[in-house]
N, C-alpha and C positions, 0 to 999 in steps of 0.2 A: 481099526482102520486108520491109516495115517492121513488119508484125504477122504473125508466122509462123502458118501454117495448123496445125491438128491433122490429121495425115495418118494414114489407115489404109492400110497396105500389104497388099493382098489378092491372092488367087489360090489355085489348087489347090495341094495339097501338092507340094513339090519345085520350085516356081518360084523359090525363093530369098528368101522373105519374111524369114527370120531372118538372112540374109547381107546383103541389100540394105537392110533397115530401119535397122540401125545406121549404115551408110555414108551413107544419105540423111539421117538425123538429124544426123550430123556436118557434112554439107554445109549444112544449114539452121541449125546451131548450137542445136539443141533436144535434149531427152532422148528416149531410145528405151525403149519397154517391149515386152518379148517377150510376144506374145499367148498362147502356150502356157502361160505362167506363171499365167494367169488361169483355166485349166481346173481344175475340181474333180478330185480323184483318181479318182473313179468314171469320168469321161470318159476319162482317160488309160488306165485299166484296160481300158475297152471298145475303144479304138482299138488298144492293144497286142495285144489278142486278135483283131484283124482285124474287129471289129464296127463298122459305121458308126454315127455318132451320130444320134439323132433330134432333131427340132426342140426337144422338151422338154428334152433333154440340153443343148442349146446355149443356151437362154434365160439361165440364170444366168451362163454364161461371157460372153455378149454384154453382159449388164447390167454385169458387172464391167469390161469393156473400155470400155463407154460411160461409166461413172462416172469412170474414169481420164481419158478424153478430155474430159469435161465440166470436170474440174478443171484441165485444161491450156488451156481456151478463153482466147484472148487472149495466151497465153504461148507456144503452139506445142508440138508434140511429134509423135513418130512411134510408132505401135503397129502390130504385125502382127496380122492376123486373116484367116482364109480368106474370110469375108464372102461366101460363094458365092451366096446367094440375095438377091434384092431385099428380101425381108421381114427378113433379118438386117441389111442396110444401113439399112433404115428404122428398125429398133430402135436401132441405133447413133446415127442422126441424131436420134431422139426424145430420147435422153439428151444428145447433144452436137450441136446443130443446125448448127454451122459446120464439121463434120468434112468432109474431102475424101478421096477414094480414089485410090490409085495401084494400078491393076490390072495385076499382072505376068502377062503372057500369053506363050504359047509353044507350040511344036510338042509334041504328046504324046510322041513318041519321045525328044526331047531331055530333057523333064522326067522321063520314066521312067528314062532313062540316069543322070541326076543323082541321082535317088532311090536307084538301085541302088548308088551309090558312097558315099553318106553313111552314117556310123556313129553309133550311140548315139541314134537318134531313134525314138520310139515308133510313128510312122505307117508301116505296112508298104506296100510298093509295090502290094500286092494291092488296096488301097483307092483307088488312083488312078482306076480306072474309075468308082467311085461319086462321086468328087469331080467328074469331068468331067460326069457325068450330072446332078449337082445344080447345077452352075455356071450362073448367069444373069448374063451380062456386064453391065457398066454400061449404063444406058439414057441417052438424050440429056438427060433432065431431072435426072440425077444429077451432082453436082459431083465430077469426077474425071477421070483420064486413064489410058489404056492405055499400058503400057510393055513392049516386047518384051524377052524374057529371053535372047536370043542374045548371045553375047560374054561378056566377063569381068565380074565384080562391079563393078569401078570404072566401067566403061563403062555398065553398066545404071543404076547410081546417078546418074551424070552425066545420062543421058537422063531419069531420073525427076525430078531437080531442074530440068532445063530445061523439062520438060513442066509441072511445077507453076507455073512462072513465067508460063505462059499463062493461068492461072486468075485470076479477080478476087480482089482482096484480101478476106480474111475480115472480117465485120462486127466493129466494136469494141464 
């Protein structure tokens, strides 16, 4: 890619956004930003307590991610964000019009298994059902690609990079 995309690695909790994001960024030669780092402490406290976030909770978080993505326009970058609803992705696109999405997808049982083995993360497995209930997959008019999360991290990142190459170059 001559002008790297600004990529949002999206999906429900446990799909590997935090693992795949940096690997994809390395393949693209661009910086990575961890979406969870954009959450205000109040959001982290709610999720740690097992309480799903409301849309009102998410707006400042999405705005912060959108601001980062806007600053990376024309330079490229990868950031993680669940971006589960179309309205969330629309908000990100409003801030950073050229952003594209890599939607990490997978079988619920596989994702739950992976979540049950990770340590030190504030998102409990109990919230996985609410994540799947909220998820609105990418629509045909959205710039992005679905990428299956079966296999190892390197294989998934390779699939994501290959899928991104099928997208048109971002506007300059």
